[in-house]
One Martini backbone bead per residue (centre of mass of N, CA, C, O) as a GRO file, in nm:
protein
  247
    1MET     BB    1   0.093   0.038   0.026
    2GLU     BB    2   0.063   0.361  -0.040
    3GLU     BB    3   0.123   0.668   0.019
    4LYS     BB    4  -0.069   0.937   0.084
    5THR     BB    5  -0.115   1.205  -0.126
    6ILE     BB    6  -0.095   1.572  -0.123
    7ASN     BB    7  -0.246   1.814  -0.299
    8ILE     BB    8  -0.371   2.115  -0.386
    9MET     BB    9  -0.653   2.006  -0.473
   10ASP     BB   10  -0.714   1.856  -0.213
   11LEU     BB   11  -0.718   2.119  -0.036
   12VAL     BB   12  -0.943   2.258  -0.191
   13MET     BB   13  -1.163   2.039  -0.167
   14LEU     BB   14  -1.175   2.030   0.134
   15ALA     BB   15  -1.271   2.327   0.172
   16TRP     BB   16  -1.524   2.301  -0.005
   17HIS     BB   17  -1.669   2.058   0.143
   18ARG     BB   18  -1.603   2.240   0.434
   19LEU     BB   19  -1.711   2.532   0.430
   20TRP     BB   20  -1.923   2.549   0.662
   21ILE     BB   21  -1.720   2.499   0.886
   22LEU     BB   22  -1.535   2.743   0.840
   23LEU     BB   23  -1.753   2.961   0.864
   24LEU     BB   24  -1.850   2.883   1.149
   25ALA     BB   25  -1.579   2.923   1.295
   26ALA     BB   26  -1.537   3.216   1.216
   27MET     BB   27  -1.805   3.330   1.340
   28VAL     BB   28  -1.760   3.242   1.633
   29CYS     BB   29  -1.489   3.387   1.686
   30ALA     BB   30  -1.576   3.670   1.603
   31ALA     BB   31  -1.812   3.698   1.807
   32ALA     BB   32  -1.647   3.662   2.062
   33VAL     BB   33  -1.453   3.899   2.026
   34PHE     BB   34  -1.654   4.120   1.986
   35SER     BB   35  -1.800   4.085   2.262
   36TYR     BB   36  -1.555   4.138   2.435
   37CYS     BB   37  -1.483   4.424   2.328
   38LYS     BB   38  -1.773   4.551   2.377
   39PHE     BB   39  -1.848   4.438   2.695
   40PHE     BB   40  -1.547   4.380   2.867
   41ILE     BB   41  -1.385   4.629   2.765
   42THR     BB   42  -1.205   4.907   2.838
   43PRO     BB   43  -1.154   5.179   2.683
   44SER     BB   44  -0.890   5.361   2.507
   45TYR     BB   45  -0.756   5.696   2.504
   46SER     BB   46  -0.599   5.947   2.285
   47ALA     BB   47  -0.404   6.252   2.324
   48THR     BB   48  -0.255   6.532   2.129
   49ALA     BB   49   0.011   6.747   2.193
   50SER     BB   50   0.221   7.043   2.116
   51ILE     BB   51   0.558   7.157   2.084
   52ILE     BB   52   0.805   7.432   2.053
   53ALA     BB   53   1.171   7.436   2.055
   54THR     BB   54   1.421   7.691   2.106
   55ASN     BB   55   1.647   7.903   2.065
   56GLY     BB   56   1.710   8.240   2.079
   57ALA     BB   57   1.770   8.267   1.757
   58VAL     BB   58   1.496   8.110   1.733
   59THR     BB   59   1.187   8.231   1.658
   60VAL     BB   60   0.877   8.170   1.722
   61TYR     BB   61   0.686   8.287   1.476
   62SER     BB   62   0.851   8.463   1.306
   63ASP     BB   63   0.944   8.720   1.051
   64LYS     BB   64   1.189   8.576   0.971
   65SER     BB   65   1.322   8.464   0.668
   66THR     BB   66   1.593   8.374   0.813
   67VAL     BB   67   1.799   8.086   0.904
   68SER     BB   68   2.053   7.951   1.037
   69ALA     BB   69   2.203   7.650   1.040
   70SER     BB   70   2.319   7.658   1.331
   71ASP     BB   71   2.055   7.731   1.475
   72LEU     BB   72   1.891   7.490   1.376
   73SER     BB   73   2.080   7.274   1.488
   74ALA     BB   74   2.056   7.360   1.782
   75SER     BB   75   1.743   7.315   1.801
   76LEU     BB   76   1.751   7.014   1.738
   77TYR     BB   77   1.924   6.939   1.977
   78LEU     BB   78   1.737   7.063   2.194
   79ALA     BB   79   1.499   6.867   2.163
   80GLU     BB   80   1.631   6.632   2.319
   81THR     BB   81   1.656   6.780   2.588
   82VAL     BB   82   1.354   6.838   2.627
   83ILE     BB   83   1.265   6.542   2.646
   84ASP     BB   84   1.424   6.478   2.899
   85ILE     BB   85   1.277   6.686   3.076
   86LEU     BB   86   0.974   6.569   3.015
   87LYS     BB   87   1.068   6.284   3.182
   88THR     BB   88   1.069   6.407   3.451
   89PRO     BB   89   0.910   6.421   3.758
   90ASP     BB   90   0.869   6.728   3.813
   91ILE     BB   91   0.665   6.797   3.590
   92TYR     BB   92   0.447   6.597   3.693
   93LYS     BB   93   0.401   6.734   3.959
   94ASP     BB   94   0.295   7.003   3.843
   95VAL     BB   95   0.060   6.888   3.687
   96ALA     BB   96  -0.082   6.747   3.926
   97ASP     BB   97  -0.128   7.005   4.093
   98GLN     BB   98  -0.309   7.154   3.870
   99LEU     BB   99  -0.533   6.920   3.844
  100GLY     BB  100  -0.520   6.766   4.129
  101LYS     BB  101  -0.562   6.532   4.387
  102GLU     BB  102  -0.635   6.280   4.184
  103TYR     BB  103  -0.337   6.320   4.115
  104ASN     BB  104  -0.032   6.156   4.016
  105TYR     BB  105   0.283   6.132   3.882
  106GLN     BB  106   0.304   5.829   3.832
  107ASN     BB  107   0.046   5.804   3.662
  108LEU     BB  108   0.125   6.010   3.443
  109MET     BB  109   0.383   5.869   3.346
  110GLY     BB  110   0.231   5.594   3.254
  111ARG     BB  111   0.033   5.781   3.036
  112THR     BB  112   0.293   5.919   2.905
  113SER     BB  113   0.417   6.057   2.590
  114VAL     BB  114   0.743   6.160   2.457
  115ALA     BB  115   0.800   6.295   2.115
  116ARG     BB  116   0.916   6.329   1.820
  117ARG     BB  117   0.784   6.369   1.504
  118GLY     BB  118   1.087   6.401   1.397
  119ASP     BB  119   1.422   6.413   1.325
  120ASN     BB  120   1.364   6.712   1.149
  121THR     BB  121   1.210   6.846   1.414
  122LEU     BB  122   1.066   7.069   1.662
  123PHE     BB  123   0.843   6.885   1.730
  124ILE     BB  124   0.655   6.794   2.029
  125ASP     BB  125   0.484   6.511   2.145
  126VAL     BB  126   0.193   6.478   2.365
  127THR     BB  127   0.065   6.176   2.511
  128PHE     BB  128  -0.253   6.079   2.642
  129SER     BB  129  -0.404   5.819   2.845
  130SER     BB  130  -0.762   5.718   2.861
  131THR     BB  131  -1.096   5.627   2.946
  132ASP     BB  132  -1.129   5.941   2.902
  133PRO     BB  133  -1.138   6.158   2.642
  134LYS     BB  134  -1.141   6.432   2.798
  135GLU     BB  135  -0.901   6.378   2.982
  136ALA     BB  136  -0.690   6.345   2.767
  137MET     BB  137  -0.705   6.637   2.666
  138ARG     BB  138  -0.662   6.793   2.933
  139VAL     BB  139  -0.378   6.679   3.004
  140ALA     BB  140  -0.226   6.743   2.743
  141ASN     BB  141  -0.273   7.052   2.764
  142LYS     BB  142  -0.147   7.095   3.038
  143PHE     BB  143   0.140   6.988   2.979
  144VAL     BB  144   0.218   7.203   2.756
  145GLU     BB  145   0.173   7.446   2.933
  146VAL     BB  146   0.387   7.378   3.147
  147SER     BB  147   0.629   7.339   2.958
  148CYS     BB  148   0.659   7.642   2.865
  149GLU     BB  149   0.752   7.716   3.168
  150TYR     BB  150   0.972   7.497   3.230
  151ILE     BB  151   1.205   7.509   3.019
  152PRO     BB  152   1.333   7.802   3.065
  153GLU     BB  153   1.437   7.732   3.357
  154TYR     BB  154   1.657   7.505   3.239
  155ILE     BB  155   1.686   7.681   2.953
  156PRO     BB  156   1.843   7.932   2.868
  157HIS     BB  157   1.703   8.121   2.599
  158SER     BB  158   1.463   7.965   2.557
  159ILE     BB  159   1.178   7.857   2.348
  160ALA     BB  160   0.831   7.790   2.431
  161LYS     BB  161   0.544   7.660   2.243
  162VAL     BB  162   0.234   7.607   2.143
  163ALA     BB  163   0.137   7.434   1.852
  164SER     BB  164  -0.084   7.222   1.973
  165THR     BB  165  -0.401   7.109   2.049
  166ALA     BB  166  -0.627   6.901   2.189
  167ILE     BB  167  -0.946   6.817   2.006
  168LYS     BB  168  -0.906   6.495   2.024
  169SER     BB  169  -0.989   6.151   2.054
  170VAL     BB  170  -0.842   5.823   2.032
  171LYS     BB  171  -0.900   5.499   1.980
  172THR     BB  172  -0.665   5.234   2.095
  173TYR     BB  173  -0.861   5.053   2.295
  174PRO     BB  174  -0.992   4.841   2.125
  175GLN     BB  175  -0.956   4.674   1.802
  176THR     BB  176  -1.230   4.548   1.694
  177VAL     BB  177  -1.216   4.497   1.391
  178LYS     BB  178  -0.936   4.367   1.378
  179SER     BB  179  -0.987   4.142   1.586
  180THR     BB  180  -1.229   4.009   1.438
  181LEU     BB  181  -1.081   3.933   1.177
  182ILE     BB  182  -0.855   3.761   1.303
  183ALA     BB  183  -1.044   3.558   1.444
  184GLY     BB  184  -1.177   3.452   1.189
  185VAL     BB  185  -0.917   3.340   1.056
  186ILE     BB  186  -0.823   3.157   1.285
  187GLY     BB  187  -1.072   2.979   1.293
  188ALA     BB  188  -1.048   2.866   1.006
  189VAL     BB  189  -0.761   2.751   1.028
  190VAL     BB  190  -0.810   2.554   1.258
  191ALA     BB  191  -1.036   2.394   1.121
  192TYR     BB  192  -0.864   2.304   0.882
  193ALA     BB  193  -0.647   2.158   1.037
  194ILE     BB  194  -0.831   1.944   1.159
  195LEU     BB  195  -0.935   1.830   0.895
  196PHE     BB  196  -0.657   1.751   0.778
  197ILE     BB  197  -0.589   1.542   1.000
  198ILE     BB  198  -0.830   1.360   0.964
  199GLU     BB  199  -0.775   1.303   0.655
  200SER     BB  200  -0.478   1.193   0.686
  201THR     BB  201  -0.563   0.948   0.896
  202ASN     BB  202  -0.764   0.845   0.685
  203ARG     BB  203  -0.769   0.496   0.541
  204ALA     BB  204  -1.025   0.481   0.408
  205ILE     BB  205  -1.228   0.332   0.150
  206LYS     BB  206  -1.466   0.524  -0.053
  207GLY     BB  207  -1.353   0.443  -0.348
  208GLU     BB  208  -1.207   0.406  -0.646
  209GLU     BB  209  -1.003   0.641  -0.621
  210ASP     BB  210  -0.874   0.547  -0.350
  211PHE     BB  211  -0.776   0.275  -0.456
  212THR     BB  212  -0.590   0.374  -0.691
  213ASN     BB  213  -0.415   0.555  -0.493
  214SER     BB  214  -0.323   0.313  -0.292
  215PHE     BB  215  -0.302   0.100  -0.539
  216ASP     BB  216  -0.089  -0.085  -0.771
  217VAL     BB  217  -0.369  -0.175  -0.922
  218PRO     BB  218  -0.615  -0.295  -1.104
  219LEU     BB  219  -0.955  -0.217  -1.179
  220LEU     BB  220  -1.237  -0.427  -1.251
  221GLY     BB  221  -1.436  -0.372  -0.998
  222ALA     BB  222  -1.750  -0.311  -0.818
  223VAL     BB  223  -1.907  -0.380  -0.518
  224PRO     BB  224  -2.196  -0.358  -0.395
  225ASP     BB  225  -2.413  -0.262  -0.125
  226PHE     BB  226  -2.656  -0.475  -0.048
  227GLU     BB  227  -2.747  -0.415   0.236
  228ASN     BB  228  -2.823  -0.114   0.184
  229VAL     BB  229  -3.017  -0.169  -0.051
  230GLU     BB  230  -3.215  -0.358   0.100
  231SER     BB  231  -3.285  -0.169   0.328
  232SER     BB  232  -3.396   0.060   0.148
  233SER     BB  233  -3.610  -0.106  -0.004
  234TYR     BB  234  -3.771  -0.201   0.238
  235LYS     BB  235  -3.856   0.070   0.350
  236LYS     BB  236  -3.998   0.163   0.089
  237SER     BB  237  -4.206  -0.069   0.080
  238LYS     BB  238  -4.332  -0.028   0.362
  239SER     BB  239  -4.430   0.268   0.312
  240LYS     BB  240  -4.641   0.137   0.075
  241GLY     BB  241  -4.746  -0.159   0.227
  242GLY     BB  242  -4.536  -0.363   0.218
  243TYR     BB  243  -4.394  -0.708   0.324
  244GLY     BB  244  -4.181  -0.770   0.137
  245SER     BB  245  -3.899  -0.828  -0.014
  246ALA     BB  246  -3.674  -0.625  -0.202
  247TYR     BB  247  -3.504  -0.703  -0.537
   0.00000   0.00000   0.00000
């Protein structure tokens, strides 16, 4: 008996013949993940505000038509220092004090990210995450407001101004649509893998094609299953009022 080989067409036909199982598995997994994201997970929102910080030679929003390359380079370098300053605990303590007693600086540090918008830009984005979209905007805006007062105290002759305030919050978690689609695909793949394993380990001969594929001998003919034929004919005869065996 030869080993049963599986080709691409066999895989396609397996998926086609068991398509309803794959669709059902995909729908069940997708529905489960969608329900979990919709009803059991508390969503998280993020809001972003930004500042721009320069050295004294580069005036923010000035009417000067030209800026020297050295001044611009110095301001770009300054931006990295500003980011380091905005990640120190002291500024978070100031922000927490101005927001109210319900805030502490450790909590604010854990939910705030500070980063440059790009390698060659003076803009620094401050993003705050919260389960309340309005709180996310309020804290982000308060942080950049305090930052503009805080930075010149530590870097003499520097200038910091608010470049943009947070006007909306974006839902960052959970990503319901994406998670639902991924769950549906995973459900279908797992179901197909199980079907493939069952089909690969099944050595039963189901018909003439399976016989010729399994044995390297000519097929002269096939013997019908008389028992099933007799049983089926008997039931059919009895349903019509007959009492004898039908052959």
